[in-house]
N, C-alpha and C positions, 0 to 999 in steps of 0.2 A: 117464192116459197113455194112448192108443190105440195100438195096435201090430197091424202086418200082419206077419204070423208072428214072427219074433224085431227086426222092425224097429222101432225106438220114432217115430214121426212125429207126436208133439205131444199136446197135452191138448184139442186142437178143431183138427184139420188141415185146413185149406185147402190141396186139389188143383189144379192145372196139367192141364183134361183136354187130352188128344189131339184137336189139330187139324188134320188135313192141311193142308200148305201154310203150317203157322202155327206149331207148336209143335215148332220147331227149335230148335239150340244157341243163337243170338243170342238167339232171344225169349226162350228156358226162363230166361239169362242177366241178362236184365231183370228177369222176373217173380223171379229166386230174390231178384236184389237187394232187392227191394222186398216181400218176406213171404213168398210162397207155400213149402207147406211140405215137398211131393211134387210131383214131374215126372212127366211122363208124354210118353216121345218122342210122334211122330208114327206112326200108325199104319204095319205095316209089313208087306206082302207076302211069305205062307209060300213063297210060288215063287215070286218074285225074289228072294227070300234065299237057299235051297238053290240056286239058277241063279249064285248070287254076282251078281246082277244090280248094276251099280254104284250107281244109285241107292237100291236097298234097302241094299246094304253102308254108305252115308256115313250113312245113318239110326241107322245104331247108335253113333255117333260119341255119347260124352257125356263130360262133365267131371268133377272132382274137388269143384269148387264146388258145384255141383248137389245130389248126392247128399243125401236117398236118392232116386233115379230111378229110373222102371221103363219099361223098353220094350214095348212095344203090337207082336204079330202077328196078323193074320187069313188067313182060307184055308177052303175046305169041304172040304179033305182032310185026312182024320188024318195018314196017316204023312207029307203034307209039312208039317202043323202040328207034329210030333212032332221031324222034321230041324230046322225052322227054331227053335225053343226051345231046342235043343243047343248051336247058332249060337247064339244070344242069349246063353246064359250063358255063353258064353266071352267075352263083351264085359262080362261081369261087373258087370251092375245089381243093385240090392239088390231088385226086383222087376220078374217077368213078367208083361204084362197081354194077357189075349186079348181081342179085340176083339169082341161080337157085341151091337154097337149102330150101325155104321155104315149109314144110310138109303136111302146113296145106291144107285139102282140099278144102276150095272154091280158094285157088291158083293152088296150084298143079293141081287140077283133071282139070281145066279147060287150062295146059298144060305150067301154067306158073312158077316159082318159080321151084322146085325139079321137077313139072314135066316133065320139059322139057329133064331129063334125061332119056324118054321114047324115045326123036327122037333127036341122037347126031347130024347127019348132019344139022338138024335146029339149034342147040345151036351153032354149030359150024358157021354158017351162020350169025346168029344172030350177031356174037361176031365180027365176021369178020366186018361187016357192022357197027357199033358202033364205034368197035374200026379208021376207017377209018374217020365216023362222027366229032371226037372231035381230038383235040390235048393233052388232059387230059390223063396222061396213066391210063387204065383201068387194073382191076381189076376183080375177079371172085370167088364169097363164093357157094360152091356146097356141096352134100354129095357122100356119097363113088357111090351111083347107084338106082335105081327106088326101086328095093329090092334084097334079096340074092342073088338072082340068075342074076342079070342081074349088077354087080359090074365090071367097065370098067375102073374106075376111071383112070387107067395109061396111056391109049386112050385117056380119053378126058384132061388130062394136056396136053398130046401129041400137039392132036389138037388145043385147047387154045392157047398155046405158038404160033405153027405154026402161028395163025392170028393175034398175036400180044398184047398178055394180058401180063402186067409186075410182075402180084403174085398172087396167087391160095391159097385161104384157103377152108379148106376139113375137114368139120365136117365128123366125123368115124362114123357115122349110115347113115343106106339107108332111102330110104322115107318113107316105110313102119316100120320101128324100129320107127317112130316119134322121143318121147325121152326118150325112153323104152329101156332096157337093159344097157349093158356098151358099150361105144364107141369103136369100135375096130380099134386102129392105126396103124396095120400094112399093110394097103394097103398105108396109107399116107406116111408110112417110104418108100416103094416100090417106092411110085411115086417120093419122095427125090432123091432116090437113083437111078435111070435111068440115066446113062449114057448121054442122049439128053436133061436132063431138066436143064435151067440153071438160070428161075426165080425162087423168093424167094417162097418157100412152106411154109405155116403157120397153124398148127394146132390146130380144135377147136374140145371141147368135153370131161365131164369130169372133166378141171382141176379146183378141188376145193381146193389147198393147196401146200405153198410154196414146200413141201418134193415131191409131184406129178407132180409140172412144173419139177422140176430139172432130177427126174426120168422119164420124157417123153422127154427132149430136149435130156436126153443124149441117152438113149435107142430107140429113134427113127429120131434124126439126122434133128429135122426140124430145119427151120432159124427164126421162134418166135412162137407164140402161143398166139390165140385168147381167150377171155372167157367172158363166156357168165353171166349166171345163178348164175357162185358163184361170180360176182361184183353187182350184185342186192342187195342194202341191205348195201354192205359190199365192198365198193368201194377201202378199203386199200389192198383189195387181191396185186395190183398192187405194192404196194411198198415192202409188205411181203416179196413178190415173187423175186422179183427183189435185196433184202438185204442178202435175202437167198442163191441168185446165187453166190453174191457177198462175203458173208462172213461164209457161211456156218450155219449163225444162226438163230434164229427164232426171229422176235421182237415179244413181248409183246402187247396182244392185245387193242384195243383204251381203253381208260376208260369211265367212264359215260359222262365227259365233252365234251370229243373229239366226242362219239356218239352222243350228243345233238348237238352240232356246227354242222357238215356236215347234218342231220337232218334239224338243220335251216336253213342252206346255200341254203339246197333243196328246199324245202316248200319257201325259198324268193322269187328265181326262178323261180319256177315252177309257181308260181302266178303271176311274175310279164309277165311271159311268156304267160300263160293263163287263164289268168283273177281268182278271187278270187274262183269263183264255184267249176269252171274246175281246177284251180290248189290243191285244197284242197282236193276235190276227187280223185284224180289224184293220192297224193302223196297218198292213206292211204295203197295201196297195198307195200308200201317200209317198216313202223315203224316195222314190225314183223321184219324183217332181220336187221333192224337197231339195235332193242334192244333183237336179240337174245340170248338165255339163261342168260339173268337175272335175277336172281331170283325176287317173286312176283312182275313183270311187267304187269301182265295180266290186275288189273284194268287200270290201264293207256292204256296201249293198246285197251283196251272196249270206254274208254274216249276220244282215240283220233283219230280210226276211227270213231265214232259219233260226232265228233266237225263240225261246219257249217262253223265256217270262220276262214281265215288265224290269226285273233290274237287270238280266242280261244285255236287253236293249239298253236300261239307259246305261250300262259299264261301255257300250260300243259306242253309244254317240258322244260321250266323253272321251272316248278314246280318238274318235273323229275329231273335236275340239282341239285337242292337244295337238292333233298332228297335222292340222295343214294352219298355217299363219297369217298366209297373205288373202289380201283382196283380188276378188279373180271380176274377169267380166262376163 
């Protein structure tokens, strides 16, 4: 059984990656239903949180059905991060996660997210202060390094373990790579195999099928896998991986009725949580993925992304469900 601190997370946990504008409560709900073991929130700005900005505070919303859940924060000021950690603790998640991996310019170039990989002593000091600040188990998500010339992930892992983190998730790319190229899991395996590493090590990057999950589990020896982009519009990937690891069988893809059911559940919660207008607009990015590979779906997709109200989208989805009665590959 893998544990994050004293939190049991399964024999080989599948974690939902924290993704900005994606990993909100409605999305986490459909991933949890479909087998995700550990949820992480979208990243929350420590500066926004300590100023009680509405958008930052709303991201603290967590629900009992999704536990165990980690709330993730980012920032470049140690005092602000400590204060934000205290606010997070009051929201009562199981885990507090620190984002040292976000590659986007507005975050990384200010020394937060993956930017702190250019200052490993500060990264260690900030982590140590946050660990001391809260009673929650603290985890970290990071990348291999700033660029290919600064990959010091084994040193980073050892330093962070020394100051008390309880698990480390590593994305197999550098900051410079952003999301391009192929994720390199060799350094992740090197961390996991190091004789002084005792905390769980989770691999992240490019896992988009049950077969690849099994291959990477066996090849790189990680304690679990964090899945991000492959789950967008396809939350079934978690159960598909679990089934394949247990039986060697590939589950058939969800039929149209199931796709519509999950899309509607996601939509309904999105509207409930964000309000009609925002909930409808922010769901638009998911429809292409929910119905990927469906023949002749484009006219429905065009209508879905132009629909203005919850009821209008619901009516189109019901029409989709009624118009297609076959199971597809």
